[in-house]
Structures are given as structure tokens and as C-alpha cells.
mmCIF file of the C-alpha atoms, coordinates in Angstrom:
data_MODEL
# 
_entry.id   MODEL 
# 
loop_
_atom_site.group_PDB 
_atom_site.id 
_atom_site.type_symbol 
_atom_site.label_atom_id 
_atom_site.label_alt_id 
_atom_site.label_comp_id 
_atom_site.label_asym_id 
_atom_site.label_entity_id 
_atom_site.label_seq_id 
_atom_site.pdbx_PDB_ins_code 
_atom_site.Cartn_x 
_atom_site.Cartn_y 
_atom_site.Cartn_z 
_atom_site.occupancy 
_atom_site.B_iso_or_equiv 
_atom_site.pdbx_formal_charge 
_atom_site.auth_seq_id 
_atom_site.auth_comp_id 
_atom_site.auth_asym_id 
_atom_site.auth_atom_id 
_atom_site.pdbx_PDB_model_num 
ATOM 1   C CA . ARG A 1 1   ? 107.786 81.452  134.601 1.00 0.00 ? 1   ARG A CA 1 
ATOM 2   C CA . PRO A 1 2   ? 104.651 83.526  133.798 1.00 0.00 ? 2   PRO A CA 1 
ATOM 3   C CA . VAL A 1 3   ? 102.015 83.963  136.490 1.00 0.00 ? 3   VAL A CA 1 
ATOM 4   C CA . LYS A 1 4   ? 98.450  84.592  135.293 1.00 0.00 ? 4   LYS A CA 1 
ATOM 5   C CA . ILE A 1 5   ? 96.803  87.750  136.636 1.00 0.00 ? 5   ILE A CA 1 
ATOM 6   C CA . PRO A 1 6   ? 93.463  89.319  135.675 1.00 0.00 ? 6   PRO A CA 1 
ATOM 7   C CA . GLY A 1 7   ? 93.966  90.690  132.162 1.00 0.00 ? 7   GLY A CA 1 
ATOM 8   C CA . GLY A 1 8   ? 97.412  89.269  131.490 1.00 0.00 ? 8   GLY A CA 1 
ATOM 9   C CA . TYR A 1 9   ? 100.597 87.806  132.944 1.00 0.00 ? 9   TYR A CA 1 
ATOM 10  C CA . VAL A 1 10  ? 103.442 88.771  135.292 1.00 0.00 ? 10  VAL A CA 1 
ATOM 11  C CA . ILE A 1 11  ? 106.940 87.481  134.577 1.00 0.00 ? 11  ILE A CA 1 
ATOM 12  C CA . ARG A 1 12  ? 109.374 87.702  137.476 1.00 0.00 ? 12  ARG A CA 1 
ATOM 13  C CA . GLY A 1 13  ? 113.098 87.265  137.156 1.00 0.00 ? 13  GLY A CA 1 
ATOM 14  C CA . GLU A 1 14  ? 116.398 89.037  136.731 1.00 0.00 ? 14  GLU A CA 1 
ATOM 15  C CA . ASN A 1 15  ? 116.943 91.619  134.004 1.00 0.00 ? 15  ASN A CA 1 
ATOM 16  C CA . ARG A 1 16  ? 120.117 90.691  132.119 1.00 0.00 ? 16  ARG A CA 1 
ATOM 17  C CA . MET A 1 17  ? 120.082 93.856  130.018 1.00 0.00 ? 17  MET A CA 1 
ATOM 18  C CA . LYS A 1 18  ? 121.741 97.122  131.074 1.00 0.00 ? 18  LYS A CA 1 
ATOM 19  C CA . SER A 1 19  ? 118.429 98.873  131.786 1.00 0.00 ? 19  SER A CA 1 
ATOM 20  C CA . GLY A 1 20  ? 114.692 98.353  131.745 1.00 0.00 ? 20  GLY A CA 1 
ATOM 21  C CA . GLN A 1 21  ? 114.339 100.534 128.645 1.00 0.00 ? 21  GLN A CA 1 
ATOM 22  C CA . GLU A 1 22  ? 116.805 98.341  126.780 1.00 0.00 ? 22  GLU A CA 1 
ATOM 23  C CA . LEU A 1 23  ? 114.828 95.251  127.794 1.00 0.00 ? 23  LEU A CA 1 
ATOM 24  C CA . ILE A 1 24  ? 111.527 96.716  126.589 1.00 0.00 ? 24  ILE A CA 1 
ATOM 25  C CA . SER A 1 25  ? 113.101 97.873  123.310 1.00 0.00 ? 25  SER A CA 1 
ATOM 26  C CA . ALA A 1 26  ? 114.485 94.382  122.665 1.00 0.00 ? 26  ALA A CA 1 
ATOM 27  C CA . ILE A 1 27  ? 111.095 92.806  123.368 1.00 0.00 ? 27  ILE A CA 1 
ATOM 28  C CA . ASP A 1 28  ? 109.242 95.345  121.195 1.00 0.00 ? 28  ASP A CA 1 
ATOM 29  C CA . ALA A 1 29  ? 111.642 94.714  118.300 1.00 0.00 ? 29  ALA A CA 1 
ATOM 30  C CA . LYS A 1 30  ? 110.785 91.001  118.297 1.00 0.00 ? 30  LYS A CA 1 
ATOM 31  C CA . LEU A 1 31  ? 107.009 91.372  118.611 1.00 0.00 ? 31  LEU A CA 1 
ATOM 32  C CA . PRO A 1 32  ? 104.777 91.582  115.539 1.00 0.00 ? 32  PRO A CA 1 
ATOM 33  C CA . SER A 1 33  ? 103.162 94.970  114.939 1.00 0.00 ? 33  SER A CA 1 
ATOM 34  C CA . ASP A 1 34  ? 99.628  93.544  115.146 1.00 0.00 ? 34  ASP A CA 1 
ATOM 35  C CA . TRP A 1 35  ? 100.201 91.993  118.573 1.00 0.00 ? 35  TRP A CA 1 
ATOM 36  C CA . ASP A 1 36  ? 97.272  92.934  120.802 1.00 0.00 ? 36  ASP A CA 1 
ATOM 37  C CA . CYS A 1 37  ? 99.121  93.166  124.141 1.00 0.00 ? 37  CYS A CA 1 
ATOM 38  C CA . THR A 1 38  ? 101.289 95.720  125.888 1.00 0.00 ? 38  THR A CA 1 
ATOM 39  C CA . VAL A 1 39  ? 104.504 94.955  127.788 1.00 0.00 ? 39  VAL A CA 1 
ATOM 40  C CA . SER A 1 40  ? 105.586 97.015  130.800 1.00 0.00 ? 40  SER A CA 1 
ATOM 41  C CA . TYR A 1 41  ? 108.596 96.773  133.088 1.00 0.00 ? 41  TYR A CA 1 
ATOM 42  C CA . MET A 1 42  ? 107.552 97.923  136.550 1.00 0.00 ? 42  MET A CA 1 
ATOM 43  C CA . TYR A 1 43  ? 107.929 97.389  140.264 1.00 0.00 ? 43  TYR A CA 1 
ATOM 44  C CA . ASP A 1 44  ? 106.488 94.072  141.419 1.00 0.00 ? 44  ASP A CA 1 
ATOM 45  C CA . VAL A 1 45  ? 104.456 95.056  144.457 1.00 0.00 ? 45  VAL A CA 1 
ATOM 46  C CA . SER A 1 46  ? 102.241 91.982  144.292 1.00 0.00 ? 46  SER A CA 1 
ATOM 47  C CA . ASN A 1 47  ? 104.358 89.901  146.649 1.00 0.00 ? 47  ASN A CA 1 
ATOM 48  C CA . ILE A 1 48  ? 105.469 92.428  149.287 1.00 0.00 ? 48  ILE A CA 1 
ATOM 49  C CA . ASP A 1 49  ? 104.992 91.354  152.891 1.00 0.00 ? 49  ASP A CA 1 
ATOM 50  C CA . GLU A 1 50  ? 104.790 93.783  155.770 1.00 0.00 ? 50  GLU A CA 1 
ATOM 51  C CA . ASP A 1 51  ? 108.309 92.701  156.804 1.00 0.00 ? 51  ASP A CA 1 
ATOM 52  C CA . ASP A 1 52  ? 109.837 93.566  153.407 1.00 0.00 ? 52  ASP A CA 1 
ATOM 53  C CA . ASN A 1 53  ? 111.612 96.834  152.751 1.00 0.00 ? 53  ASN A CA 1 
ATOM 54  C CA . LEU A 1 54  ? 109.549 98.959  150.365 1.00 0.00 ? 54  LEU A CA 1 
ATOM 55  C CA . PHE A 1 55  ? 112.701 100.489 148.866 1.00 0.00 ? 55  PHE A CA 1 
ATOM 56  C CA . GLU A 1 56  ? 114.070 97.114  147.747 1.00 0.00 ? 56  GLU A CA 1 
ATOM 57  C CA . VAL A 1 57  ? 111.242 95.968  145.488 1.00 0.00 ? 57  VAL A CA 1 
ATOM 58  C CA . ASP A 1 58  ? 111.983 93.611  142.593 1.00 0.00 ? 58  ASP A CA 1 
ATOM 59  C CA . MET A 1 59  ? 111.067 94.482  139.023 1.00 0.00 ? 59  MET A CA 1 
ATOM 60  C CA . ALA A 1 60  ? 108.768 92.403  136.815 1.00 0.00 ? 60  ALA A CA 1 
ATOM 61  C CA . LEU A 1 61  ? 107.498 92.284  133.242 1.00 0.00 ? 61  LEU A CA 1 
ATOM 62  C CA . VAL A 1 62  ? 103.744 92.768  132.996 1.00 0.00 ? 62  VAL A CA 1 
ATOM 63  C CA . LEU A 1 63  ? 101.887 91.693  129.851 1.00 0.00 ? 63  LEU A CA 1 
ATOM 64  C CA . LEU A 1 64  ? 98.349  93.052  129.549 1.00 0.00 ? 64  LEU A CA 1 
ATOM 65  C CA . LYS A 1 65  ? 95.745  93.003  126.813 1.00 0.00 ? 65  LYS A CA 1 
ATOM 66  C CA . LYS A 1 66  ? 95.190  96.391  125.160 1.00 0.00 ? 66  LYS A CA 1 
ATOM 67  C CA . ASP A 1 67  ? 91.448  96.015  125.485 1.00 0.00 ? 67  ASP A CA 1 
ATOM 68  C CA . PHE A 1 68  ? 90.546  98.355  128.341 1.00 0.00 ? 68  PHE A CA 1 
ATOM 69  C CA . THR A 1 69  ? 86.842  98.647  127.630 1.00 0.00 ? 69  THR A CA 1 
ATOM 70  C CA . PRO A 1 70  ? 84.819  99.531  130.715 1.00 0.00 ? 70  PRO A CA 1 
ATOM 71  C CA . ILE A 1 71  ? 83.011  96.728  132.464 1.00 0.00 ? 71  ILE A CA 1 
ATOM 72  C CA . ALA A 1 72  ? 80.220  98.874  133.908 1.00 0.00 ? 72  ALA A CA 1 
ATOM 73  C CA . ASN A 1 73  ? 77.149  99.994  132.016 1.00 0.00 ? 73  ASN A CA 1 
ATOM 74  C CA . GLU A 1 74  ? 77.337  103.308 130.144 1.00 0.00 ? 74  GLU A CA 1 
ATOM 75  C CA . TRP A 1 75  ? 74.415  104.707 132.145 1.00 0.00 ? 75  TRP A CA 1 
ATOM 76  C CA . TYR A 1 76  ? 76.333  104.160 135.372 1.00 0.00 ? 76  TYR A CA 1 
ATOM 77  C CA . TYR A 1 77  ? 79.012  106.589 134.195 1.00 0.00 ? 77  TYR A CA 1 
ATOM 78  C CA . ARG A 1 78  ? 76.421  109.116 133.021 1.00 0.00 ? 78  ARG A CA 1 
ATOM 79  C CA . VAL A 1 79  ? 74.538  109.069 136.331 1.00 0.00 ? 79  VAL A CA 1 
ATOM 80  C CA . THR A 1 80  ? 77.685  109.347 138.458 1.00 0.00 ? 80  THR A CA 1 
ATOM 81  C CA . SER A 1 81  ? 78.934  112.235 136.314 1.00 0.00 ? 81  SER A CA 1 
ATOM 82  C CA . LEU A 1 82  ? 75.587  113.999 136.659 1.00 0.00 ? 82  LEU A CA 1 
ATOM 83  C CA . ILE A 1 83  ? 75.649  113.543 140.436 1.00 0.00 ? 83  ILE A CA 1 
ATOM 84  C CA . SER A 1 84  ? 79.225  114.872 140.535 1.00 0.00 ? 84  SER A CA 1 
ATOM 85  C CA . PHE A 1 85  ? 78.336  117.989 138.555 1.00 0.00 ? 85  PHE A CA 1 
ATOM 86  C CA . GLY A 1 86  ? 75.288  118.534 140.771 1.00 0.00 ? 86  GLY A CA 1 
ATOM 87  C CA . THR A 1 87  ? 77.456  118.304 143.869 1.00 0.00 ? 87  THR A CA 1 
ATOM 88  C CA . ILE A 1 88  ? 79.913  120.818 142.403 1.00 0.00 ? 88  ILE A CA 1 
ATOM 89  C CA . LEU A 1 89  ? 77.060  123.195 141.566 1.00 0.00 ? 89  LEU A CA 1 
ATOM 90  C CA . LEU A 1 90  ? 75.628  122.949 145.083 1.00 0.00 ? 90  LEU A CA 1 
ATOM 91  C CA . PHE A 1 91  ? 79.064  123.564 146.574 1.00 0.00 ? 91  PHE A CA 1 
ATOM 92  C CA . CYS A 1 92  ? 79.581  126.666 144.410 1.00 0.00 ? 92  CYS A CA 1 
ATOM 93  C CA . VAL A 1 93  ? 76.156  128.040 145.291 1.00 0.00 ? 93  VAL A CA 1 
ATOM 94  C CA . GLY A 1 94  ? 76.818  127.368 148.981 1.00 0.00 ? 94  GLY A CA 1 
ATOM 95  C CA . VAL A 1 95  ? 80.212  129.066 148.949 1.00 0.00 ? 95  VAL A CA 1 
ATOM 96  C CA . TYR A 1 96  ? 79.367  132.093 146.820 1.00 0.00 ? 96  TYR A CA 1 
ATOM 97  C CA . GLY A 1 97  ? 75.744  132.376 147.923 1.00 0.00 ? 97  GLY A CA 1 
ATOM 98  C CA . GLY A 1 98  ? 76.747  132.869 151.540 1.00 0.00 ? 98  GLY A CA 1 
ATOM 99  C CA . ASN A 1 99  ? 79.290  135.556 150.655 1.00 0.00 ? 99  ASN A CA 1 
ATOM 100 C CA . GLN A 1 100 ? 78.203  138.989 151.826 1.00 0.00 ? 100 GLN A CA 1 
ATOM 101 C CA . ASP A 1 101 ? 80.403  140.920 149.352 1.00 0.00 ? 101 ASP A CA 1 
# 
């Protein structure tokens, strides 16, 4: 039974195919080419308690929309990139400026 998550769905259950790759290939073969979602077979870490063993995690199908457009404003990314480059420049000047050689 699908469980709604932000951006898509998680389907938990048992894989009856030989491998995860075989399952994904079978699903991809039945989907139309213009389908606007992506299907992934991955570890289901969404329902792990602190008592559970991390090495015995169940697998799940994850269906997500292919639309990964950023939510933040474009100027936010420009300003943070500019601050990052400024920090790198100051670090380089500090390291090489203090060098006596």
C-alpha cells in the first residue's frame, strides 16, 4: 500500500523478483515513456527505531516526481555562493600571506 511522502510515494513490501535491478527493469518496461516520475529501489530508513539493527533494513520502492526545481529564490543561491568564494579568498590570503617563504 503506497504511503504519501513529500514529492512522491513509498511502497513497502517484499520483492518477488530475483533482484532489485530486475524489479526496476520490469516496472520501467510497463511505464509509458512520457511518465513524469522516477522509480527507485532503495533502503527504507524511514521507519528505523533505535532498537532496530541498521544492517537488517528493509527495501522499498520510492516514486518521486522528476521536477526538482529549487524552492529558494535565485538570489539566495547567488549571495551564498558569493559569500563562499569570499571566504575561500580570505582563507587563501591568510594562509599564503602569513608564509615567510
